[in-house]
C-alpha positions as CSV (number, residue, x, y, z in Angstrom):
1,M,23.0,3.9,7.2
2,Y,20.2,5.8,9.1
3,E,17.7,3.7,11.1
4,Y,15.5,6.7,12.0
5,L,15.4,10.4,12.5
6,H,13.8,12.0,15.5
7,G,13.4,15.7,15.8
8,K,11.4,18.8,15.1
9,L,9.1,18.7,12.1
10,A,10.4,21.8,10.3
11,Y,8.2,21.3,7.2
12,T,5.9,18.8,5.6
13,D,3.7,18.5,2.5
14,K,2.1,15.4,1.0
15,N,5.4,14.1,-0.5
16,L,8.1,15.7,1.7
17,A,9.1,16.1,5.3
18,I,12.1,18.1,6.7
19,I,13.1,16.9,10.2
20,D,15.4,19.2,12.2
21,C,17.8,17.0,14.2
22,G,20.1,19.1,16.3
23,G,20.1,22.0,13.9
24,V,20.5,19.9,10.7
25,G,17.5,19.6,8.4
26,Y,17.0,16.1,6.8
27,K,14.8,16.1,3.7
28,C,12.8,12.9,3.4
29,A,10.5,11.8,0.6
30,I,7.4,10.5,2.3
31,S,4.1,8.8,1.4
32,Q,0.8,10.6,1.7
33,M,-0.1,8.1,4.5
34,T,2.9,9.2,6.5
35,H,2.1,12.8,5.8
36,S,-1.4,12.4,7.2
37,K,0.0,10.9,10.4
38,I,2.7,13.5,11.1
39,R,1.3,16.7,9.7
40,E,0.0,18.0,13.0
41,E,3.0,16.9,15.1
42,K,5.6,19.4,16.3
43,E,8.2,16.6,16.9
44,T,8.3,13.2,15.1
45,T,10.2,10.1,14.4
46,L,10.6,8.7,10.8
47,Y,12.1,5.3,10.0
48,T,14.3,5.8,7.1
49,Y,15.8,4.3,4.0
50,L,18.8,5.8,2.2
51,N,18.8,5.2,-1.6
52,V,22.3,5.6,-3.0
53,K,22.7,6.3,-6.7
54,E,25.6,7.5,-8.8
55,D,24.5,11.1,-8.8
56,A,22.3,11.4,-5.7
57,L,21.5,10.3,-2.1
58,D,17.8,10.2,-1.5
59,L,16.3,9.7,1.9
60,Y,12.9,8.2,2.4
61,G,11.0,8.4,5.6
62,F,8.2,6.3,7.0
63,Y,5.9,6.7,10.1
64,G,6.1,3.1,11.0
65,K,8.5,0.2,10.6
66,D,5.8,-1.9,8.8
67,E,5.5,0.8,6.1
68,R,9.3,0.8,5.6
69,E,9.4,-3.0,5.4
70,M,6.7,-3.0,2.8
71,F,8.6,-0.3,0.9
72,L,11.7,-2.5,0.9
73,L,9.7,-5.5,-0.4
74,L,8.2,-3.4,-3.2
75,I,11.6,-2.0,-4.4
76,S,12.9,-5.6,-4.5
77,V,10.5,-6.2,-7.4
78,N,12.2,-5.8,-10.8
79,G,10.9,-2.5,-12.3
80,I,9.7,-1.0,-9.1
81,G,11.9,1.9,-7.9
82,P,11.6,4.0,-4.8
83,R,9.4,6.6,-6.3
84,L,6.9,4.1,-7.6
85,A,7.0,2.2,-4.3
86,L,6.2,5.5,-2.5
87,A,3.3,6.1,-4.9
88,I,1.9,2.7,-4.0
89,L,2.2,3.4,-0.3
90,S,0.5,6.8,-0.9
91,E,-2.6,5.1,-2.4
92,L,-2.8,1.9,-0.4
93,T,-2.2,1.0,3.3
94,V,0.2,-1.7,4.2
95,K,-2.7,-4.0,5.0
96,E,-4.4,-3.3,1.7
97,I,-1.1,-4.1,-0.1
98,S,-0.5,-7.3,1.8
99,S,-4.1,-8.4,1.2
100,A,-3.8,-7.7,-2.5
101,I,-0.6,-9.6,-2.7
102,L,-1.9,-12.6,-0.8
103,L,-5.1,-12.7,-2.9
104,G,-3.3,-12.2,-6.2
105,D,-5.4,-9.1,-6.7
106,F,-3.1,-7.3,-9.1
107,L,-6.0,-5.0,-10.2
108,T,-5.7,-3.2,-6.9
109,F,-2.2,-2.1,-7.9
110,K,-3.2,-1.0,-11.4
111,K,-5.2,1.9,-9.9
112,V,-1.8,3.4,-8.9
113,S,-0.5,5.6,-11.6
114,G,2.7,4.1,-13.2
115,V,2.2,0.5,-12.0
116,G,0.5,-0.9,-15.1
117,A,1.9,-4.3,-16.1
118,K,4.1,-4.5,-13.1
119,A,1.1,-5.2,-10.9
120,E,1.1,-8.9,-11.7
121,R,4.9,-9.0,-11.0
122,I,4.3,-7.5,-7.6
123,C,1.8,-10.2,-6.6
124,L,3.9,-13.0,-8.0
125,D,7.2,-11.9,-6.6
126,L,6.1,-10.9,-3.2
127,K,3.5,-13.6,-2.1
128,K,6.0,-15.8,-0.3
129,A,7.9,-12.8,1.2
130,V,4.6,-11.4,2.6
131,Q,3.7,-14.7,4.0
132,K,7.1,-15.1,5.7
133,T,7.2,-11.6,7.1
134,G,3.8,-11.9,8.8
135,F,2.1,-8.9,7.2
136,E,-1.6,-9.3,8.1
137,P,-4.3,-9.0,5.5
138,E,-7.4,-6.9,6.1
139,N,-9.5,-8.6,8.8
140,D,-12.5,-9.2,6.5
141,Y,-10.5,-10.6,3.5
142,R,-10.0,-14.3,2.8
143,V,-6.6,-15.2,1.6
144,T,-7.9,-17.4,-1.3
145,Q,-10.1,-15.8,-3.8
146,S,-11.6,-17.4,-7.0
147,S,-11.4,-15.7,-10.4
148,A,-15.2,-15.3,-10.2
149,E,-14.8,-13.4,-6.9
150,I,-12.0,-11.2,-8.4
151,D,-14.2,-10.5,-11.5
152,A,-17.2,-9.6,-9.2
153,V,-15.0,-7.1,-7.3
154,E,-14.0,-5.5,-10.6
155,I,-17.7,-5.3,-11.7
156,L,-18.6,-3.6,-8.4
157,V,-15.7,-1.1,-8.7
158,Q,-16.9,-0.3,-12.3
159,L,-20.4,0.3,-10.9
160,G,-18.8,3.0,-8.6
161,Y,-18.3,1.1,-5.3
162,Q,-15.1,1.5,-3.3
163,R,-12.7,-1.5,-3.8
164,Q,-12.5,-2.2,-0.1
165,T,-16.3,-2.3,0.2
166,A,-16.6,-4.5,-2.8
167,K,-14.0,-7.0,-1.5
168,K,-15.7,-7.2,1.9
169,A,-19.1,-7.8,0.4
170,V,-17.8,-10.4,-2.1
171,S,-16.0,-12.3,0.6
172,R,-19.4,-12.9,2.3
173,C,-21.0,-14.4,-0.9
174,P,-21.2,-18.2,-1.3
175,A,-22.0,-18.2,-5.0
176,D,-19.8,-19.8,-7.7
177,N,-20.1,-17.4,-10.6
178,S,-19.4,-13.7,-10.8
179,Q,-23.0,-12.7,-11.9
180,D,-24.5,-14.4,-8.8
181,I,-21.8,-13.0,-6.6
182,V,-22.5,-9.5,-7.8
183,K,-26.2,-9.9,-7.1
184,Q,-25.5,-11.1,-3.6
185,A,-22.9,-8.5,-2.9
186,L,-25.2,-5.7,-4.0
187,K,-27.7,-6.9,-1.4
188,I,-25.0,-7.0,1.3
189,I,-23.8,-3.5,0.4
190,A,-27.4,-2.1,0.5
191,N,-27.7,-3.4,4.1
192,I,-24.4,-1.9,5.3
C-alpha cells in the first residue's frame, strides 16, 4: 500500500522512527541498522512494508530497498514473523544474511535471540530465492563451504573472535580438517 515515506524525521530510537509527512506522523518499526543510518538526518526516506493483521496495522520502515527485500524474504519463511525478521536485520547486514544463506551457515542466525531452530529453515528455504534475487555475499566469502570450515568458524567464535573475522580467515585456509583450518586461521588472524 505504501511504497515509501519521505519527510521530516520527528523521532527515532533503535526500534522506531516517526516520519512527519505533510503534518501526519507515520510510526514505523525499524531495524537498528536503519536507525544508525537515519538518526542524524533531519529529513529522510524510508521504504515501507504494511503488515495487516486482524487487530492491527503495523508499518515497517527500511533505509534501503535491499533491506526491505531481505525482510520480505525472511517473513516468507514459516515461523518468521515481522518482529523476528526485524531482529535479524538489526543484528546482521543484508550481505551477512545473504552470505550465511548461500553458505548454509545457520549458526550465524542462531546468535539472534528468538531464531533458534528456525535458523536451518531460513537457510534451506531462502537459498534459491537469494540466488535468484542477486543478493551479493560478502566479498571475502566463498559460496561453498565444507563442514570442516563451518566447524572451524564455530571454534574460532568460541575462542572469542568475531564471526566475520573468523569466516574471512577460514576462507583463506586450504586444509581439509577443522583442526588444521583453525591452526592456519589463527596465523592469518595474527597477521591482520
